[in-house]
N, C-alpha and C positions, 0 to 999 in steps of 0.2 A: 503494499500499500504506499509506504514512504517513497519507494522508487517511482511509482506511478505519479504521486504528487510532484516530485521533483521534475520528471520528464514533461508533465503537463505545464509546469511553471516555465521551464526553459522554452518550450514551444511557443507559449504565450508571448515571451520576450522576443523571440524571432519574429513573430507577427507584428509585435509592437514596433519593431525596427523599420518596418515598411512605412509606418506612420511617421517615425522619427526622421526618416530621410526627407520627407516633405517639409520638415520644419528645421532642416539642417542649417538654414540661414538665420536662425534666432540670434539676436544680439546679445552679447554679454554686457551687463550693465555695471558701470563703475560705482562702488560704494565704498570708498577708501576708509580703512581705519587709520588712527593717527600713527603716522610713520615718520616722526620728527627726529630731531638730533638725538634726543634722549632714547628713543627706541633703537635708533642705529647704533648708538654706543653700547646699549644693553645687549643687542644682538651680536656685535663684535666681541664683547666680553664673554658671551656664551660660546661663541665659536672657538675662542682662545682657551678658556678654562675647561670646557666639556670635551673639545675635539682637538685641541692643540693646533687649531688652524688660525694663523695670524694674518689678517687682511686689513686693507684700509676701507673697503666697503663690504657690506654683507651679501656679496654676490654669490650665487650657487650655479653649479652646472647640473641641471635637472636630468636624473637618470631614473627616476622612480616617481610613480603617482600613488598617493595613500588616500583612500576613501574613509571618511568618518561620518559619525553623527553627533549632533550637539547636545542631544537630550532635551534642550529647551523647546517648548511647543511653538514659539513664534519667532519670526525673523528678527524682531526688535530685540527680544531677549538675548537671542544668540549673538547678534551683532554687538550688543552692549557688553557682553562677556569678553570679546576680542578687542574692542575699540581702543582702549587706552594702553599706553606702553607698559605701565606697571601692573604686575599681577595683583589681583584683589585677594581678599582673605578667603574667598570661596574655595581655593585650592591649596589648603594647608599641606597637602601630601607632596607638593612640588615646589613650594615657595622657598624652602631652605636651600635648593638647588640653584635657583636664580630668580630675581625679581622680574625678569623679562616675562611679559605677559604671553599667554598662548595666543596663537592665531592660525590662519590658513590663508591660502591664496584665493580660494573661491568658496563661496557659500551658495547652496542651492535651496531656495524656498520650497515650501510644500506644494505650490503650484507649478513648480519646475523652473521658476525664474532664476537665472544664473547671475550672481554678483561677483565682481573682481574686488577682492578687499585690499590688495597690495600688488606690487610688481611681481610678475611670475619668477623672476630671476633673483629675488631677494629671499633671504632665509626667514622662514616662519617657524615658530615653536610648536610643533604639532605631533611629532613622533620622536620618541626617545632613541639616540644613536644614529638617526638617519636624516636629521633636518637639513644637513649640509647638501644633500643631494635630492631631496624629495619635495614635490609639489602637493599640497594637501587641498583636498576638496571636502568641505563640511556640509552635511545635510541637516536641515532644521528637523528636530524631532528625533524619533528613534526609540521611543518608549512603547509599552504595551498600549497605552492610551493614544498615542500619536506615532503609529509605525510609519516608516518611510513609504512614500507614495509611488505610483506608477510614473507620474509626472517627474518625480526626482530621479527615478531610475533612468528614464528616457534622457534627461538632461546630463547625468553622469556619463552616459554612453557616448553622448555627443561630445562632452567635454574631453573624455579620454581620447576620442578620435582627433579632436582639435589640438591637444597637447602633443600626442604621439606623432602627428604630421609636423609639428613645429620644432620638437625637441628629439634628441636620441634617448628615448625612454626604453629601459631595458626591463623594468619590473612594474607590475600593477599589483598592489597589495591592499588588504583591508587593514585597519589599524590593529585589529586583533591578531594579526600575523607578524607583527614587527619583531618579536623576540626570536623568530626563526633566523634572523640575520646576525645573531650575536657572534658567530664565528666567521662572518663574511668579511670580505675586504672592505665593504662599504660602511661597516659598523665602526663608529669611532668613539662612542660613549666610554669614558675612562673609569667610571664608578661602577663596579659589579653589583652594587647594591641598589642602584637607581633604576627601578623598574615599576611599571604600574600595570594592573590587569585590565585588559580591554576586551569588548565583545563586539564593537562596531566595525563595519556597518551591517553586520548580520550575514549568515552563511548563504541564504537564498539570494539576497541582493548582490553579493559578491560574486556568486556563480553566474548570475544573469549578466552582469557587466562583462565578465570574462568571455562568456559565450558570444556576446554581441561585438566583441572587440579581438576576436581570435585572429583576424587577418594580420595583426601586428606581430604575431608570434612572440609575445613576451616570454622572458625566461621563467623557468619553473622556480618557485620559491625555494630557497635552500631550507633545510630542516635544522632545527636547533640541535647543537651538539652539547651535551652536558660536560662541564669542565670537571 
């Protein structure tokens, strides 16, 4: 029964892609978070202290796309969480590591509207160990009360196509898969104890995006090797 449900879900996404193609010219709307001198300096400090990368600008070379959910039920609440440079007290689990606020490059609202929050080639704090090479896509919602929508799925598929055509993207992962890279050459986090448990963006959502973007032949995610 589970296999039947999964196959039906994937088939539905393939059919959905025919609709997506007709909307492929949808425009990305700019909705910038505060990326001032303070945030730039905090980002540079993060790159230096966490990754031993010493740069004058927080530029990254995108090699990976990471899909997320925000948990917040509205665009306004989700945007507010990322907007300011300084991390607020709602994330006590990571504030001792850095005061740089969390962020992502894109946010997808529940109606599928895509917002660009910051330059695509600047580092955002959204995935431990991999921020230096990863473009983050956040999706509003993600709870049982506000599950991710078909419109968001369609927009994520479109965004992955857009980014993979623009950059040399090697990996497409869900946030829940990030620890699989702990022994990979891309992993740069120096603190072995700095990890958080993640479930986003959900197994079915991630599978559907992979099916719809298989033409890019992204590399298979490495498996975590226990030390």
